[in-house]
N, C-alpha and C positions, 0 to 999 in steps of 0.2 A: 503575458499573463494580465494586463489591461483587465481582458471582462472579469478574472477575479478579482481583482481588484476591485472592480465596480460591483461584483454583485456579495463580498463579504459581508456586508453588515446583516444581509438577510439567508445568507445561505444555508443556515442552520435550519432556519423556518423551512426552506424550500426543499432539502434534501435531507434532514435529520434521520427521518423515519426509515425512508430507504437504505441510507448508508449503515445505519444501527445495525439492520436486518443485516446485510450483508458482511459485517463484523463480527456479528453475532454467531452464524455461520461458518466462518474463519475459524472465531475461537473453539468453534464444538470439534472440528478436525484436528486441529495442530494442539498438541501438548504443550500449554505455555506456562513456566513455572514462575515463580514469584521472582529468582534471582536472573531469570532468562532476561539477556538485553534485546529488545524487538526492535526494529527499525522501519517505520512507515515513511513510505516514498511518496509524497504527494499527501500529506496527510492533513491540509485543507486547514480546518479549524479544530484540528485536533482531537477529535472523537474518539479515537482508537485510545487514547486516554484513560476514556471513562471505562470502556468496555474491558480491557485487556490490564490485569493486574500484574505488571511485572516492571522492569527497568524500562520504559520505553523513550525512543529518541524521534524525532519527527523532522523531516525535511520536508520545504515549499517553496515554489519560487517566489509565489505569492508574498507580497510584503505587507498586504494589510489582511489576509489570509491567518498569515504566520501571527500577527499581531493578537489578532483573534484567539489563537492558541496558545498564545504565550498566558494572554491574561487570563482564561477561563481555567488553565491546567499548569500549574508551577510545579509540579511533581515532576512532570518532564521535560526532556532537552528537546528544543525546535529550535531548527537552523535554515538559515534562508540558502536554499540550494536548488540546483535541477539536479535533476535523474541522472545525468550523463556525466556528472562530475562528482562523485559523493566523497566530501571531503573526511573522511574515515578509512583505517588500516585494513588491509585484505583480513579478513574472516572477523572481523570484529561482534558480530550478530550473531546470535543463535536462531535467530527468526528474522524476517525479511518480506515486509507484505506491501502491496500496493494496490492499492482498490480506487477502482474508477478513473485511473489516473493516466495509466499508458495510452490513450490516445491525444493528450494533450504534449506529451514528449517529443523534443526536438527533433530526436533521433532516437527510435524505440529500441535500433539493433543495441546500439553505444550503451543505452539506459540499463538492459538485461545485461549485458557484459557486468556492467556496475553493479548491478544485484547481486550477482552470482558473486562476485568477487569480493564485497563485504560482509558476505552471508556463511554461514556453515552447513548450507544445504537443505534448511528446510523454510518453507514460506507458501505465500499464496500472494496470486496476480489475479486480478479482475478485470473481463474487459467489457466496456459496455456494448449491447447488441447492436445499438444501432450506427454505432461508430462506421463510417465508411469502408474503414480497413480492419474489420472486426476478425474477419477469418484470414487476414494475412497477419496481424496479431499475434493471433492463437496459434497462427504456423511457428512464428518464429519464438516464441513462448516456448514451443514443443521441442524445436529444435534446440536452444540454450538449456533449458533443464529437463529433468526427467520428469515427467509429470505423471502422478500415481493416481489422483482422482479429477474429474472434472465434474463441476455440479451446474447446471442451466437455473440460474435466477430468473425470476420475471424481467429484469433489466440490465443482465450483466450474466455473463460465463466465469465461474470461478474454477480457477485452476491451484491443485496444490500438489509440491512435491515436498518430497523428504518426511513425510506422514507416518511411514511405516505401515504392515501391512495388519494390524489391527484396526485401521480408520479407515481402509479401503473400501 
């Protein structure tokens, strides 16, 4: 996480536009309601709290990224945690997302099991196309979740589960 602690001050300037685009695509396909509890795993500087209007929770292992998220978005709950060990009860969230983070997880298989455990069956995971293990990660996601839609964005593959027939 040292890398993300180092780039935290300029992260939004570097990646805001491309991350915002992915979040907006996710918002288009997930039926997110104001009272829904949404967990963003690998939330970075908390951009999702600007896009999604719901009860947002974010987890991020990088202390400096998390500090920035907390300063900018006081209405959301941000915790320092790793995807492989989420500090929540089973089925705690209506929606779970993870945007361009899975390639950084120490144990992606374990992390996906955790995402599934804390969610209620609806969400989205994006994979950075240029990640060395992108196809392997996609296969693991497809084994763990019943994927209903896959979008190819410029830099990411976006996978959706639990979206229902009208969004396919």
